[in-house]
C-alpha positions in Angstrom: 2.3 -10.5 -13.8 4.7 -12.8 -12.1 6.2 -12.5 -8.8 10.1 -12.9 -8.5 10.7 -13.9 -5.0 14.5 -13.7 -5.2 16.1 -10.7 -3.4 16.4 -7.9 -6.2 20.1 -7.3 -7.1 19.5 -3.6 -6.5 18.7 -4.1 -2.8 21.7 -6.4 -2.3 23.9 -3.5 -0.9 21.1 -2.4 1.4 20.5 -5.9 2.8 24.2 -6.4 3.4 24.4 -3.1 5.2 21.5 -4.0 7.4 23.0 -7.4 8.2 26.3 -5.5 9.1 24.4 -3.2 11.5 22.7 -6.2 13.1 26.1 -8.1 13.6 28.3 -5.2 14.7 25.9 -2.8 16.5 22.6 -4.4 17.5 23.8 -7.7 18.8 26.8 -6.5 20.9 24.5 -4.0 22.8 21.3 -6.2 22.8 21.8 -7.6 26.2 23.0 -4.4 27.7 19.8 -2.5 27.0 17.5 -5.4 27.6 18.8 -5.3 31.2 18.8 -1.6 31.6 16.0 0.0 33.6 13.4 1.8 31.4 11.8 4.3 33.9 12.8 7.6 32.5 11.0 9.0 29.3 13.4 9.8 26.5 16.5 7.8 27.9 19.0 7.8 25.2 20.6 4.9 23.5 23.8 6.6 22.4 24.7 4.0 19.9 21.4 4.2 18.1 21.4 8.0 18.1 24.7 7.9 16.2 23.5 5.2 13.9 20.4 7.3 13.0 22.5 10.0 11.4 24.0 7.2 9.1 20.6 5.9 8.2 19.4 9.5 7.5 22.4 9.8 5.0 21.3 6.5 3.4 17.6 7.6 3.1 18.7 11.0 1.7 21.0 9.1 -0.9 18.0 7.0 -2.0 19.5 3.9 -0.5 17.0 3.5 2.2 17.4 2.6 5.9 17.4 -0.4 8.3 14.4 0.4 10.3 10.6 0.6 9.9 10.5 3.4 7.6 7.2 4.2 5.9 6.3 3.1 2.4 4.8 5.6 0.0 2.6 4.2 -2.8 4.1 5.4 -6.1 1.1 5.8 -8.5 3.6 5.1 -11.3 2.9 5.5 -15.0 1.7 1.9 -15.7 4.8 1.1 -17.8 6.4 -1.3 -15.2 5.1 -4.7 -15.5 6.9 -6.0 -12.4 8.6 -3.7 -9.9 10.2 -3.8 -6.5 10.3 -0.5 -4.8 10.2 1.1 -1.4 8.0 -1.4 0.0 10.3 -4.2 -0.7 13.4 -2.4 0.2 12.0 -1.5 3.6 10.7 -5.1 4.4 14.0 -6.8 3.2 16.1 -4.4 5.4 13.9 -4.7 8.4 14.2 -8.5 8.3 17.9 -8.2 8.4 17.8 -5.6 11.1 15.5 -7.8 13.3 17.8 -10.7 12.8 20.0 -8.5 15.1 17.5 -7.1 17.5 13.8 -6.1 17.3 13.8 -3.7 20.2 16.8 -1.9 18.7 15.0 -1.4 15.4 12.0 0.0 17.3 14.2 2.4 19.3 15.9 3.9 16.3 15.3 7.6 15.7 12.9 8.4 12.9 12.2 4.7 12.2 8.9 4.5 14.1 5.5 3.2 12.8 4.2 6.7 13.0 6.8 7.5 10.3 5.4 4.7 8.3 1.9 6.3 8.5 3.2 9.7 7.5 5.3 8.4 4.6 2.2 6.4 3.4 -0.7 8.9 3.6 0.8 12.5 4.1 0.4 14.9 1.2 3.6 16.5 -0.3 3.4 19.5 2.0 3.1 17.4 5.1 5.8 15.1 3.9 8.1 18.0 3.7 7.3 19.2 7.2 7.0 16.0 9.1 9.5 13.7 7.0 12.4 14.2 9.5 10.4 13.7 12.7 10.6 10.6 14.7 6.9 9.8 15.0 5.1 7.1 17.2 1.8 5.7 16.5 -1.0 6.1 19.1 -4.1 4.2 18.6 -5.0 2.0 21.6 -6.8 3.4 24.7 -7.7 2.1 28.0 -11.2 1.3 26.8 -10.3 -0.9 23.8 -7.4 -2.9 22.4 -7.9 -4.4 18.9 -11.1 -2.7 17.7 -9.8 0.6 16.4 -13.3 1.8 15.6 -13.8 2.4 19.3 -11.5 5.3 19.4 -12.8 7.9 21.9 -10.0 10.5 22.0 -11.8 13.5 20.5 -10.5 16.2 18.0 -12.8 19.3 18.1 -12.5 22.0 15.4 -11.8 25.4 16.8 -10.9 28.0 14.2 -7.8 26.8 12.4 -7.0 24.3 15.1 -8.1 21.1 16.3 -8.3 20.5 20.2 -7.5 17.0 21.2 -8.5 15.4 24.4 -8.0 11.7 25.5 -5.5 9.0 26.7 -3.4 6.7 24.5 -1.7 3.6 25.9 1.1 1.2 24.7 2.6 3.9 22.4 5.8 2.3 21.1 8.8 4.7 21.5 6.4 7.2 23.0 9.0 8.4 25.5 11.8 9.0 22.9 10.0 10.1 19.8 9.6 13.7 18.7 5.9 13.4 17.7 2.8 11.1 17.8 0.5 10.1 15.1 -2.8 10.2 17.1 -6.0 8.6 16.1 -9.0 10.6 17.2 -12.7 11.1 16.3 -14.2 14.4 15.0 -17.7 13.2 16.0 -18.5 10.1 18.0 -21.9 9.9 16.7 -20.7 9.5 13.1 -18.8 6.3 14.1 -15.9 5.1 12.0 -16.2 7.7 9.4 -15.1 10.4 11.8 -12.0 8.8 12.9 -8.8 10.7 11.6 -5.2 10.8 12.4 -3.1 13.8 13.5 0.6 14.5 13.7 1.1 15.9 17.2 4.5 17.2 18.2 5.3 16.2 21.8 6.5 19.7 22.8 3.0 21.0 22.2 1.1 22.3 25.5 -1.3 19.6 26.6 1.0 16.6 25.7 2.1 14.6 28.8 4.0 11.3 28.8 2.5 9.7 32.0 4.5 6.6 32.3 6.5 3.9 30.6 5.6 0.2 30.9 7.6 -2.6 32.2 7.4 -5.4 29.7 8.0 -9.1 28.9 10.1 -8.3 25.9 11.5 -5.4 23.6 12.6 -3.8 26.8 15.0 -1.5 25.1 12.1 0.1 23.3 10.1 2.2 25.6 6.2 1.8 25.6 4.4 4.8 26.8 1.1 6.1 28.1 0.4 9.6 26.7 -2.4 12.0 27.8 -3.7 14.8 25.6 -5.5 17.6 27.5 -6.9 20.5 25.5 -3.9 20.0 23.1 -4.2 22.4 20.2 -2.9 21.2 16.7 -3.1 23.0 13.4 -5.6 21.7 11.0 -2.9 21.1 8.6 -1.5 18.4 10.8 -4.5 16.1 10.0 -3.4 13.3 7.6 -5.9 12.6 4.9 -9.3 14.0 4.0 -10.7 16.2 6.7 -14.3 15.6 5.5 -16.6 13.2 7.4 -18.2 10.9 4.8 -21.5 9.3 5.9 -20.5 6.2 4.0 -18.6 4.8 7.0 -16.6 2.3 4.7 -14.9 5.2 3.0 -13.9 7.4 5.9 -12.5 4.8 8.2 -11.0 2.8 5.3 -8.8 5.7 4.5 -7.3 5.6 8.0 -7.0 1.8 8.1 -5.1 1.8 4.9 -2.0 2.5 6.9 -2.2 -1.0 8.2 -1.8 -2.4 4.6 1.6 -0.8 4.6 2.9 -1.4 8.2 1.6 -5.0 8.7 4.0 -6.4 6.2 6.8 -4.5 8.1 5.8 -6.1 11.2 5.6 -9.5 9.5 9.2 -8.8 8.2 10.3 -8.2 11.9 8.9 -11.5 13.0 10.5 -13.3 10.0 13.8 -11.7 10.9 13.6 -12.6 14.7 12.7 -16.1 13.8 15.5 -16.4 11.3 17.9 -15.5 14.1 16.8 -18.2 16.4 16.9 -20.8 13.6 20.4 -19.8 12.7 21.6 -20.0 16.3 19.8 -23.3 16.8 21.4 -24.8 13.7 24.8 -23.9 15.0 24.0 -25.6 18.3 22.7 -28.7 16.8 25.8 -29.0 14.6 28.1 -28.6 17.7 26.0 -31.4 19.3 26.7 -33.6 16.1 23.1 -33.4 14.9 23.1 -33.3 11.1 20.1 -31.6 9.3 19.7 -33.3 5.8 17.3 -31.5 3.5 17.5 -34.4 1.1 16.1 -37.1 3.5 12.6 -37.5 4.9 12.3 -36.0 8.3 11.0 -39.4 9.9 14.4 -41.1 9.3 16.4 -38.2 10.9 17.2 -37.3 14.5 14.2 -35.9 16.2 15.8 -32.5 16.7 16.7 -32.3 13.0 12.9 -33.3 12.2 11.7 -30.5 14.4 14.1 -28.1 12.9 12.9 -29.1 9.4 9.4 -28.5 10.5 10.2 -25.0 11.8 12.2 -24.2 8.6 9.1 -25.0 6.5 6.9 -22.8 8.7 9.4 -20.0 8.5 9.5 -20.3 4.6 5.7 -20.0 4.5 5.8 -16.8 6.6 8.7 -15.4 4.6 6.9 -16.0 1.2 3.6 -14.4 2.4 5.5 -11.4 3.6 7.2 -11.0 0.4 3.8 -11.4 -1.5 2.0 -8.8 0.4 5.0 -6.5 0.0 5.2 -7.0 -3.8 1.6 -6.3 -4.2 2.0 -2.9 -2.5 4.9 -2.1 -4.8 2.7 -3.0 -7.8 -0.3 -1.1 -6.7 -2.3 -4.0 -6.0 -5.0 -4.1 -3.1 -3.2 -6.2 -0.4 -5.3 -6.0 2.7 -6.0 -9.7 2.7 -2.4 -10.6 2.1 -1.0 -8.1 4.7 -3.2 -9.7 7.3 -2.3 -13.3 6.1 1.4 -12.3 6.3 1.0 -10.7 9.8 -0.9 -13.7 11.2 1.4 -16.3 9.8 4.7 -14.5 10.7 3.6 -13.5 14.2 2.4 -17.0 15.0 5.6 -18.6 13.5 8.0 -16.3 15.2 6.5 -17.1 18.7 6.4 -20.8 18.0 9.9 -21.1 16.6 11.8 -19.0 19.0 10.1 -21.0 21.9 10.9 -24.3 20.2 14.5 -23.2 19.7 14.8 -22.5 23.4 13.4 -26.0 24.1 15.9 -27.5 21.7 18.8 -25.7 23.3 17.8 -26.8 26.8 19.3 -25.0 29.8 21.6 -23.0 27.5 18.6 -21.6 25.6 16.7 -20.8 28.8 19.7 -18.9 30.3 21.1 -15.6 29.6 24.3 -17.1 28.0 22.7 -16.8 24.6 20.1 -14.4 23.0 17.7 -17.3 22.4 15.6 -16.6 25.6 15.5 -12.9 24.8 14.2 -13.5 21.1 11.5 -15.8 22.6 10.4 -12.8 24.8 10.8 -10.2 22.0 8.9 -12.3 19.4 5.6 -12.3 21.3 4.7 -8.5 20.8 5.1 -9.3 17.0 2.0 -11.4 17.4 0.1 -8.7 19.2 0.7 -5.1 18.1 -0.5 -3.9 14.6 -3.5 -6.1 15.1 -3.4 -9.4 17.1 -3.3 -12.9 15.8 -7.2 -13.2 16.4 -7.9 -10.0 14.6 -5.8 -10.9 11.5 -7.6 -14.2 11.2 -11.0 -12.3 11.5 -10.0 -10.0 8.7 -8.8 -12.8 6.5 -12.2 -14.7 7.1 -14.2 -11.6 6.3 -12.3 -11.1 3.1 -12.5 -14.7 2.0 -16.2 -14.9 2.8 -17.2 -11.5 1.6 -18.6 -10.5 5.1 -18.7 -7.1 6.6 -17.4 -6.4 10.2 -21.0 -6.3 11.4 -21.8 -9.7 9.7 -18.7 -11.5 11.1 -17.4 -10.5 14.5 
């Protein structure tokens, strides 16, 4: 099989719509909600709530949306030799949407990373029940950050229910969302194999949003701490196989597969944010009389132009890695290595590019006269959540060297 890295014609309309949303909706309100106080859970962003109904119509019509919708692996019939499906449409649209504003994308109803988990691993009955929910993802706890195997939130079977107890922190859109996809352990003594994910509607007794965080970036997107105290959840709300397999690789791997789908989405967010900074900087350089010539060696051009060309090359690498991991998912190929490579490269490139663009723009880039300083703040989270830069490099090293998590830490 060969990978065609050009934007598929069938997604042209979707990409154009996402770009229009970025230009006409996200950017005009970007600074407004970045400055707004984020102290009350569930505070509405009226423009996005209205936009969500439009996106729902696009999804129902099979056209896809502009946010972080999940991607469901289509088993296919083996007849397609090279296909671009929901993975590619989601990533391409999210790149364009984050060219507008990352926080706006994360704040859109029914576009959360919990939705990605549901769409990726839920069975048909669960997809029917939960498909219209706005779901956050709740993994991190006060006792751990990147090592998801350390989950200590418990889920104890009681009749037809599971009873959840624990605390989750840094839950993106945890204040505004309808539900939370909670990672919990059925039996701490069984280690990774006992970790499962549950869809927990936030109106259930025992679910409390304790506080919202004040953050460096993505301020329009609330980040919550949520506590679960004797919260009863029907057994049908568990995603995936309820059995605890003593082969720890199988049980935990099933839960971790969600990341193979969501990491390319986050990489796409980083690619889109970095592209926004590059485009704005190119315009500023042109206004200053600095010509960027792609046909001449960088060492004979203006220093600012040479710097821009280097950033452009790094961006291109992140973009291509993101498309590769996405294409592999659409074509039912294992993509854990490529998803981590894309996330690592794109996350690092986004922070480096946005900061360098602020530097090139001087005082204008550092001020609130432009969105460059905001993009620099927003981009940092894309190198942290869904697995930090260091964790992605560790995963890549394990895959390339054939080492297990116990052999290479």
